[in-house]
C-alpha positions as CSV (number, residue, x, y, z in Angstrom):
1,M,64.7,-2.0,-3.0
2,Q,61.8,-3.0,-0.8
3,S,59.0,-0.8,-2.6
4,S,60.0,-2.3,-5.9
5,N,59.7,-5.8,-4.5
6,Q,56.2,-5.0,-3.3
7,H,55.2,-3.6,-6.6
8,I,56.4,-6.8,-8.2
9,A,54.6,-9.0,-5.9
10,F,51.5,-7.2,-6.0
11,S,51.5,-6.8,-9.7
12,S,51.8,-10.7,-9.8
13,L,49.1,-11.2,-7.4
14,F,46.8,-8.8,-9.5
15,N,47.6,-10.6,-12.7
16,R,47.0,-14.2,-11.0
17,Y,43.5,-13.4,-9.4
18,Y,42.0,-10.4,-11.1
19,A,40.1,-12.3,-13.9
20,G,38.9,-14.9,-11.5
21,L,37.7,-12.6,-8.9
22,C,35.9,-10.7,-11.6
23,V,34.2,-13.8,-12.6
24,Y,33.4,-14.6,-8.9
25,S,31.7,-11.1,-8.3
26,E,29.6,-11.1,-11.4
27,S,27.9,-14.3,-10.1
28,F,26.6,-12.1,-7.5
29,T,26.1,-8.8,-9.1
30,G,25.2,-9.9,-12.8
31,D,27.0,-6.9,-14.2
32,Q,30.7,-7.1,-15.4
33,H,31.5,-3.5,-15.1
34,I,30.4,-3.4,-11.3
35,S,32.2,-6.5,-10.7
36,E,35.4,-5.1,-12.3
37,D,34.9,-1.7,-10.1
38,L,34.4,-3.7,-6.9
39,V,37.7,-6.4,-7.6
40,Q,39.7,-3.1,-8.4
41,D,38.6,-1.6,-5.0
42,V,39.6,-4.6,-3.3
43,F,43.0,-4.6,-4.7
44,V,43.3,-1.0,-3.9
45,N,42.4,-1.9,-0.2
46,V,44.9,-4.8,-0.4
47,W,47.9,-2.3,-1.6
48,T,46.9,0.3,0.9
49,K,47.0,-2.6,3.9
50,R,49.8,-4.1,2.2
51,A,51.9,-3.4,5.5
52,E,49.5,-5.4,7.7
53,L,48.9,-8.4,5.4
54,N,51.1,-11.3,5.1
55,F,51.7,-12.3,1.7
56,D,53.5,-15.3,2.7
57,E,50.2,-17.0,3.8
58,K,47.6,-18.2,1.6
59,I,46.1,-14.5,0.2
60,R,43.5,-16.4,-2.1
61,P,41.0,-17.0,0.7
62,Y,41.1,-13.5,1.9
63,L,40.7,-12.1,-1.6
64,Y,37.8,-14.2,-2.4
65,R,36.2,-13.1,1.0
66,A,36.7,-9.6,0.4
67,V,35.3,-9.7,-3.0
68,H,32.5,-11.8,-1.7
69,N,31.7,-9.3,0.9
70,A,31.9,-6.1,-1.6
71,S,29.6,-7.7,-3.8
72,I,27.2,-8.4,-1.0
73,Q,27.5,-5.0,0.2
74,Y,26.8,-3.5,-3.1
75,L,23.7,-5.6,-3.5
76,R,22.5,-4.5,-0.1
77,Y,23.1,-0.9,-1.2
78,Q,21.3,-1.5,-4.4
79,K,18.3,-2.9,-2.9
80,I,18.0,-0.3,-0.3
81,R,18.4,2.5,-3.1
82,D,15.7,1.1,-5.3
83,Q,13.4,0.6,-2.6
84,Y,13.8,4.1,-1.6
85,L,13.2,5.4,-5.0
86,T,10.4,3.1,-5.8
87,Q,8.8,4.3,-2.6
88,K,9.7,7.9,-3.4
89,N,8.5,7.9,-6.9
90,T,5.4,6.3,-5.9
91,L,4.5,8.8,-3.1
92,F,5.1,11.4,-5.7
93,V,3.3,10.0,-8.4
94,E,0.2,9.2,-6.1
95,V,-0.2,12.5,-4.6
96,E,0.3,14.1,-7.9
97,C,-2.3,12.5,-10.2
98,I,-5.3,10.5,-8.5
99,P,-8.0,9.4,-10.6
100,C,-11.2,11.4,-10.1
101,E,-13.3,8.8,-9.0
102,W,-11.1,8.3,-5.9
103,V,-11.5,11.9,-4.9
104,V,-14.3,13.4,-2.6
105,I,-15.1,16.6,-4.4
106,D,-17.1,19.3,-2.7
107,T,-18.1,20.9,-5.9
108,N,-21.5,20.7,-7.8
109,P,-22.1,17.4,-9.7
110,A,-21.8,19.3,-13.0
111,E,-18.2,20.1,-12.2
112,A,-17.4,16.8,-10.9
113,N,-18.7,15.4,-14.3
114,E,-16.6,17.7,-16.3
115,I,-13.5,16.4,-14.3
116,Q,-14.4,12.9,-14.8
117,T,-14.9,14.0,-18.7
118,L,-11.6,15.3,-18.7
119,Y,-10.0,12.6,-17.0
120,R,-11.3,10.2,-19.6
121,Q,-10.3,12.4,-22.5
122,A,-6.6,12.4,-20.8
123,L,-6.7,8.7,-20.7
124,N,-7.7,8.5,-24.2
125,L,-4.8,10.9,-25.3
126,L,-2.1,8.5,-24.1
127,P,-0.5,6.1,-26.2
128,A,-1.8,2.7,-25.6
129,Q,1.2,1.0,-23.8
130,T,1.4,4.4,-21.5
131,R,-2.4,4.2,-20.6
132,E,-2.1,0.4,-19.6
133,I,0.9,1.2,-17.5
134,F,-0.9,3.7,-16.0
135,L,-4.0,2.0,-15.2
136,Y,-2.0,-1.0,-14.0
137,S,-0.8,1.5,-11.4
138,R,-3.7,3.7,-10.6
139,E,-6.7,1.2,-11.1
140,K,-5.4,-1.9,-10.0
141,G,-2.9,-0.4,-7.4
142,M,0.1,-2.5,-9.0
143,K,3.8,-1.4,-7.7
144,Y,6.3,-0.6,-10.4
145,F,8.0,-3.7,-10.2
146,E,5.0,-5.8,-10.4
147,I,4.2,-3.9,-13.6
148,A,7.6,-4.2,-15.2
149,D,7.4,-8.1,-14.6
150,L,4.0,-8.1,-16.2
151,T,4.7,-6.0,-19.3
152,D,8.4,-7.3,-19.7
153,L,9.8,-3.7,-19.2
154,S,12.3,-2.4,-16.9
155,V,11.3,-0.3,-13.8
156,K,12.8,2.5,-15.2
157,S,10.7,2.2,-18.4
158,V,7.7,1.9,-16.3
159,E,8.5,5.1,-14.4
160,Y,9.0,6.8,-17.8
161,H,5.5,5.9,-18.9
162,I,3.9,7.1,-15.8
163,S,5.9,10.5,-16.1
164,R,4.5,10.7,-19.7
165,A,0.9,10.1,-18.2
166,L,1.3,12.7,-15.7
167,E,2.2,15.4,-17.9
168,V,-1.0,14.8,-20.1
169,F,-2.9,14.8,-17.0
170,R,-1.3,18.0,-15.8
171,K,-2.0,19.8,-19.2
172,V,-5.8,18.5,-19.6
173,L,-6.5,19.0,-15.7
174,K,-4.6,22.2,-15.3
175,D,-7.7,24.2,-14.2
176,Y,-8.3,21.7,-11.3
177,L,-4.9,20.8,-10.0
């Protein structure tokens, strides 16, 4: 009988606070689906710890603090993850394809000129937007998030354009890579 009362109390608690907690979480995350997941996780945690919690006391502040903490923890994780991925992608891309004028070439001048010509040809093969993004990254040294802000694209779109550019450079400069 006790279990049935707990289910009823929990269901009542869930129905009363779920929507408001989702809106509260979304004010941090900016994403409805993520917020719903976070709030559901908080309720799972409440159910798991139901024996330790006193539902007679005011549970509302507890729920809002738990959702607040979960939302902030999610944002911290996302920030660290994004920084890691951006740094990893930037390092990988910078090592993989560096404009020819930045490289010291221990070959004869004719070969250096050929590489320079191939580099320019590869640039000309790129679609305009891809070329522009690649040049922002390589010649102006801009970071992906800066390019994304400048071009009104997402960081993922910038990464896509850089990847497309690198494919072209790999094909054109294959004899020198």
